[in-house]
C-alpha positions in Angstrom: 21.5 124.2 12.3 22.9 125.4 8.9 21.7 128.9 9.6 23.4 128.9 13.0 26.8 128.2 11.5 26.2 130.3 8.3 25.4 133.4 10.3 28.1 133.0 13.0 30.1 135.7 11.2 27.6 138.2 12.3 28.6 137.5 15.9 32.1 138.5 15.1 31.2 141.8 13.5 31.8 143.2 10.0 35.1 145.0 10.7 37.7 143.3 8.5 40.4 144.0 11.0 38.5 142.8 14.0 38.1 139.1 14.7 37.0 137.9 18.1 36.3 134.6 19.6 32.7 133.7 20.2 31.6 134.4 23.8 29.8 131.2 25.0 27.5 133.4 27.2 25.9 134.7 23.9 24.7 131.2 22.9 21.2 130.7 24.1 20.3 127.5 26.0 16.9 126.1 26.8 14.5 123.2 26.1 15.6 123.1 22.4 19.3 123.5 23.2 19.9 121.9 26.5 23.2 122.2 28.4 25.2 119.0 28.7 25.8 118.7 32.5 27.8 115.4 32.6 30.5 114.9 30.0 32.3 111.6 29.5 35.8 111.8 28.1 38.2 109.3 26.6 41.9 109.9 25.9 44.0 107.5 24.0 47.3 107.0 22.3 46.9 105.2 18.9 50.7 105.1 18.1 53.8 106.9 19.2 52.9 110.2 17.6 49.0 110.1 17.4 46.7 110.9 20.3 43.0 111.4 20.4 40.4 112.9 22.7 36.7 112.2 22.7 34.1 114.2 24.6 30.4 113.2 24.7 27.2 113.4 26.8 27.4 110.9 29.7 23.6 110.8 29.9 22.4 110.8 26.3 23.7 109.2 23.1 25.2 111.8 20.7 26.0 111.2 17.0 29.3 109.9 15.8 30.1 109.2 12.1 29.8 105.4 11.5 33.2 103.7 11.5 32.5 102.0 8.2 32.2 105.4 6.6 34.8 107.4 8.6 37.4 105.1 10.0 39.1 105.9 13.3 42.1 104.7 15.2 41.8 103.3 18.6 44.0 103.3 21.7 46.8 100.7 21.9 47.7 99.2 25.3 51.4 99.3 24.3 51.3 103.1 23.9 51.7 105.7 26.7 49.9 109.0 26.9 53.2 110.8 27.7 54.6 109.9 24.3 53.0 113.1 23.1 53.5 115.1 26.3 49.9 115.0 27.4 48.7 116.8 30.5 45.1 117.1 31.5 42.9 118.3 34.4 39.4 117.8 35.7 39.7 120.1 38.7 37.3 122.9 37.7 36.6 122.1 34.1 38.1 119.7 31.6 41.3 120.9 29.9 44.3 119.4 28.3 47.7 120.3 26.9 50.2 118.6 24.6 53.9 119.6 25.0 57.0 118.9 22.9 58.9 115.9 24.3 62.0 117.6 23.0 62.0 121.0 24.6 58.7 121.1 26.7 57.1 123.9 24.6 53.4 124.0 24.2 52.0 122.4 21.0 48.2 122.4 21.5 46.4 123.5 24.7 42.8 124.1 25.8 43.9 125.6 29.1 42.4 129.0 29.7 40.1 128.6 26.7 36.3 128.1 26.4 34.6 124.7 26.4 30.9 124.5 26.0 28.7 121.5 25.1 25.0 122.0 24.4 22.5 119.8 22.5 23.0 121.8 19.3 26.2 123.8 19.9 29.7 122.7 20.9 32.7 125.0 21.3 36.3 124.2 22.2 39.1 126.7 22.1 42.6 125.5 21.2 45.8 127.6 21.6 48.3 126.8 18.8 52.0 127.7 18.8 52.1 129.8 15.6 49.9 131.7 13.2 50.8 129.5 10.2 47.6 127.4 9.9 46.5 125.6 6.8 43.6 123.4 5.8 40.0 123.4 7.0 38.8 123.0 3.4 37.2 122.9 0.8 37.1 126.6 -0.1 38.4 129.1 -2.7 41.1 130.8 -0.7 44.9 131.3 -0.4 46.6 128.3 1.1 47.4 129.9 4.4 44.5 130.8 6.6 44.1 134.3 8.0 41.9 135.3 10.9 38.3 134.6 10.3 35.4 132.2 10.4 36.1 129.1 8.2 32.7 127.4 7.8 32.6 123.7 6.7 29.2 122.4 5.5 28.6 120.6 2.2 27.2 123.3 -0.1 26.3 123.1 -3.9 26.6 126.8 -4.4 29.0 128.6 -6.7 32.5 129.0 -5.4 33.0 132.6 -4.2 36.2 133.8 -2.7 36.1 132.9 1.0 36.7 136.2 2.9 36.6 134.4 6.3 33.2 135.9 7.4 31.5 132.5 7.3 29.1 130.8 4.9 31.3 130.8 1.8 32.5 127.2 1.9 32.2 124.9 -1.1 31.0 121.3 -1.3 33.9 119.3 0.2 34.2 119.1 3.9 37.8 118.4 5.1 38.0 119.1 8.9 41.8 118.8 9.1 44.1 121.6 10.1 47.9 121.7 9.6 49.8 123.9 12.0 53.5 124.8 12.0 55.1 124.6 15.5 57.8 126.9 16.7 60.2 124.7 14.9 59.7 125.6 11.2 60.4 122.0 10.2 57.8 120.4 12.6 54.1 120.4 12.0 51.0 119.4 14.0 47.9 117.8 12.4 44.5 118.2 14.0 41.6 116.1 12.6 38.0 116.8 13.8 36.1 113.6 13.2 32.8 115.3 12.6 30.2 115.4 9.8 28.0 118.1 11.4 28.0 121.7 10.2 31.3 123.2 11.5 32.4 126.8 11.8 35.9 127.2 13.3 37.1 130.7 14.2 40.8 131.5 13.9 42.2 134.5 15.9 45.9 135.6 16.0 47.3 136.5 19.4 49.8 139.3 20.1 52.5 136.8 21.2 52.6 135.1 17.8 50.4 132.2 18.8 46.9 131.7 17.5 43.6 130.4 18.9 41.4 128.0 16.9 37.9 128.0 18.3 36.3 124.8 17.0 32.5 125.2 16.8 30.1 122.6 15.6 26.3 122.1 15.7 26.2 119.1 18.0 27.4 115.4 18.0 30.3 114.1 20.0 33.6 115.8 19.9 36.3 113.5 18.5 39.7 115.0 17.8 42.9 113.4 16.6 46.3 115.0 17.1 49.3 114.1 15.0 52.8 115.2 16.2 56.5 114.7 15.5 56.3 115.1 11.7 56.9 117.4 8.7 54.1 118.9 6.7 54.5 116.0 4.3 
């Protein structure tokens, strides 16, 4: 599984100026990487500015980090999903969108993006409101992330400069992204509760937004979203 993530940069090409999202059709499926055909999902509101989404196989148990090692918030009955402007659809495929409760602008959206869950490969594309994205450490790199493949997998290697082509991460795994919204004072936090090898791909769009394609080598997909806050 490590090799899959480490070599993902090869799928993107070696051109420094060209970064493309992974096309799910290029990922092989078969007896050793079966397609998940029934997905169970849970959406919850932990507090007035924290929401979470969980996606897993409805037929087979998938790995989730033990709660005594990686704590997680749970849904509160006194909270409502519209507190973070959530919209979701299950018409053709599962998709969701969070909008600002102040002006209705999009904050995080999976609509129109790819979503694929296999036994050993998961991909979910998220559209973000800006190209000011930080986090997804640990790595030797400028604080702001540029376009590229930002691998996360505990590695005891030396700490080379991470050029965004994948496989140059260091030992720490911090699957948290901080994203500036269209309001320079407002930020969005995205936490991927995952201990598998991960290789998110970040691509900048022509309209000033960006797409974060979260890719991991299996397990359940558990994502926490934090809204209505500053970077601090």
